[in-house]
C-alpha positions in Angstrom: 27.8 3.8 23.7 25.1 4.5 21.1 21.5 3.4 21.3 19.2 2.2 18.6 15.4 2.8 18.8 13.4 -0.3 18.2 9.7 -0.8 18.6 8.2 -3.5 20.8 7.8 -6.4 20.4 10.9 -6.4 18.1 13.1 -5.2 21.0 11.8 -8.1 23.2 12.4 -10.6 20.4 16.0 -9.4 20.1 16.6 -9.8 23.8 15.2 -13.3 23.7 17.5 -14.2 20.8 14.6 -14.9 18.5 15.3 -11.9 16.2 18.9 -11.8 15.0 18.4 -9.4 12.1 17.1 -5.8 12.3 15.9 -4.6 9.0 16.6 -0.9 8.2 16.4 1.1 5.0 20.1 1.3 4.6 23.4 -0.1 5.6 25.5 1.2 8.5 29.2 1.2 9.1 28.7 1.1 12.9 29.7 -2.1 14.5 29.9 -3.3 18.1 27.7 -3.3 21.2 24.8 -0.8 21.4 21.9 -0.1 23.7 18.4 -1.3 22.7 15.9 1.5 23.3 12.4 0.2 23.4 10.6 3.1 21.8 7.3 4.6 22.8 5.8 4.0 19.3 3.1 1.3 19.0 1.7 -0.8 16.3 -2.0 -1.6 16.3 -3.2 -4.1 18.9 -3.7 -6.7 16.1 -0.3 -6.1 14.6 1.4 -6.4 18.0 -0.4 -9.7 18.7 0.6 -11.0 15.2 4.2 -10.0 15.8 4.4 -11.6 19.2 2.9 -14.8 17.7 5.4 -14.7 14.8 8.3 -14.4 17.3 6.9 -17.2 19.5 6.4 -14.9 22.4 2.6 -15.0 22.3 2.5 -15.8 26.0 3.3 -12.1 26.6 0.7 -9.4 26.4 2.2 -6.6 24.3 0.7 -4.1 26.7 3.2 -5.3 29.4 6.3 -4.9 27.3 8.6 -2.1 28.6 8.6 1.1 26.4 10.4 4.4 26.6 13.5 2.9 28.2 16.9 1.3 27.5 16.1 -2.4 28.0 19.2 -4.2 26.9 22.3 -4.4 24.7 23.3 -6.4 21.6 26.2 -6.5 19.3 25.9 -5.4 15.6 28.3 -7.6 13.8 27.6 -7.1 10.1 25.2 -5.7 7.5 23.7 -7.4 4.5 22.1 -4.6 2.6 19.4 -3.3 5.0 19.6 -6.3 7.2 21.7 -5.6 10.3 23.1 -8.8 11.8 22.9 -9.0 15.6 24.3 -11.3 18.3 24.8 -11.7 22.0 21.7 -9.8 23.3 21.8 -8.9 27.0 18.9 -7.7 29.1 19.7 -4.9 31.6 17.8 -3.2 34.3 15.7 -0.7 32.3 17.0 2.9 32.3 15.4 6.1 31.1 17.7 8.0 28.7 19.0 11.4 29.8 18.9 12.6 26.3 15.9 12.7 23.9 15.7 9.5 21.8 16.1 9.7 18.1 14.6 7.4 15.4 17.8 5.5 14.7 21.2 6.0 16.5 21.5 8.4 19.5 23.6 8.7 22.6 21.2 8.2 25.5 23.3 9.2 28.4 25.5 12.3 29.1 28.5 10.1 30.0 28.3 8.4 26.5 29.1 11.7 24.8 32.4 12.2 26.6 
């Protein structure tokens, strides 16, 4: 299964079902379930606080959000231009990828390449 790198707090908002669209610069033909990799990249503290507030998850301190791990899965069901439509998010026990994460799609575990 492929993984998609998503910065926090966007990854958390997807897992909570608050964010159902992931905006990317282009469409993708990929459909189906994928891993959500919470990337190590950070926004400024003010921007993270603003995003948490926007998503209604302001009770969370962005510093406590998991990063650098696969944190869940979701299903990519369609694209509307650069908006990727997501549904059925599922939180999983966080896992560190075997393979080096990439900015967009990547295969995080050796068994996914077989």
